[in-house]
C-alpha positions in Angstrom: 92.2 110.2 112.4 92.9 107.3 114.8 90.2 104.7 115.5 90.1 102.0 118.1 88.6 98.7 117.3 87.0 96.6 120.1 87.6 92.9 119.6 85.7 89.9 120.8 87.3 87.2 123.0 88.8 85.6 119.8 90.4 88.9 118.6 87.8 89.5 115.9 86.1 92.7 114.9 84.0 94.0 112.1 83.8 97.5 110.7 81.8 99.1 107.9 82.2 102.6 106.6 81.6 104.5 103.4 84.5 105.9 101.4 84.3 108.9 99.1 87.6 108.0 97.4 90.3 105.3 97.5 92.7 105.5 100.4 95.4 103.7 102.4 94.7 102.6 106.0 97.1 101.5 108.7 96.4 98.8 111.4 99.5 98.3 113.4 102.2 97.6 110.9 99.6 96.5 108.3 98.8 98.7 105.4 95.4 98.3 103.7 94.2 99.9 100.4 90.4 100.3 99.9 88.3 101.9 97.2 84.6 102.8 97.4 82.4 99.7 97.3 85.3 97.4 98.1 84.5 94.4 100.4 87.5 93.0 102.1 87.9 90.3 104.7 91.3 90.3 106.4 93.2 88.2 108.9 96.0 90.3 110.3 98.8 89.9 112.8 99.2 93.3 114.4 103.0 93.1 114.3 103.7 90.8 111.3 102.0 92.0 108.1 103.6 89.2 106.0 101.3 86.8 107.9 98.2 88.7 106.8 95.7 87.2 104.4 92.8 88.8 102.6 89.9 88.0 100.4 87.4 90.1 98.5 87.5 92.8 95.9 90.7 94.5 97.1 92.7 91.4 98.0 95.3 91.6 95.2 96.4 95.1 96.2 96.5 94.2 99.8 98.5 91.0 99.1 101.2 93.2 97.7 101.1 95.7 100.6 101.8 93.0 103.2 105.3 92.7 101.9 106.4 96.3 101.8 109.0 97.4 104.3 107.8 99.5 107.3 110.3 102.4 107.2 109.5 104.0 110.5 110.6 100.8 112.3 113.9 100.5 110.4 112.7 97.7 108.1 114.8 99.0 105.2 118.0 98.2 107.1 116.5 95.2 109.0 116.8 96.8 112.5 120.5 97.7 111.8 121.6 94.2 110.6 121.9 95.4 107.0 123.5 98.7 108.0 126.5 99.3 105.7 129.7 101.3 106.2 128.9 104.4 104.3 125.8 106.6 103.7 125.9 105.8 99.9 126.0 102.1 100.6 123.0 102.4 102.9 121.1 104.4 100.3 121.8 101.8 97.7 120.4 99.1 100.0 117.3 101.1 100.7 116.7 101.8 97.0 117.2 98.2 96.1 114.6 97.1 98.7 112.1 99.9 98.0 
């Protein structure tokens, strides 16, 4: 399911919903992990998850998630910069990062 968030003039929005079970959520390139009854306040940059900050009951898990590579955008090979000569070398790079 894809949801759209309407922001105010400063780019802020608020959303509340009930979860039946823990799950991962995606906002742009930002991954969030939430469990039932979590309260989380986040500041995200849509394109740069490493700039994200969070506070609240799920902030530790979300701090970790901000640094994981975004595989669909080629983050494992740094947009091709870390591309190696052979398939096996590329797999070794991806495994060392992941």
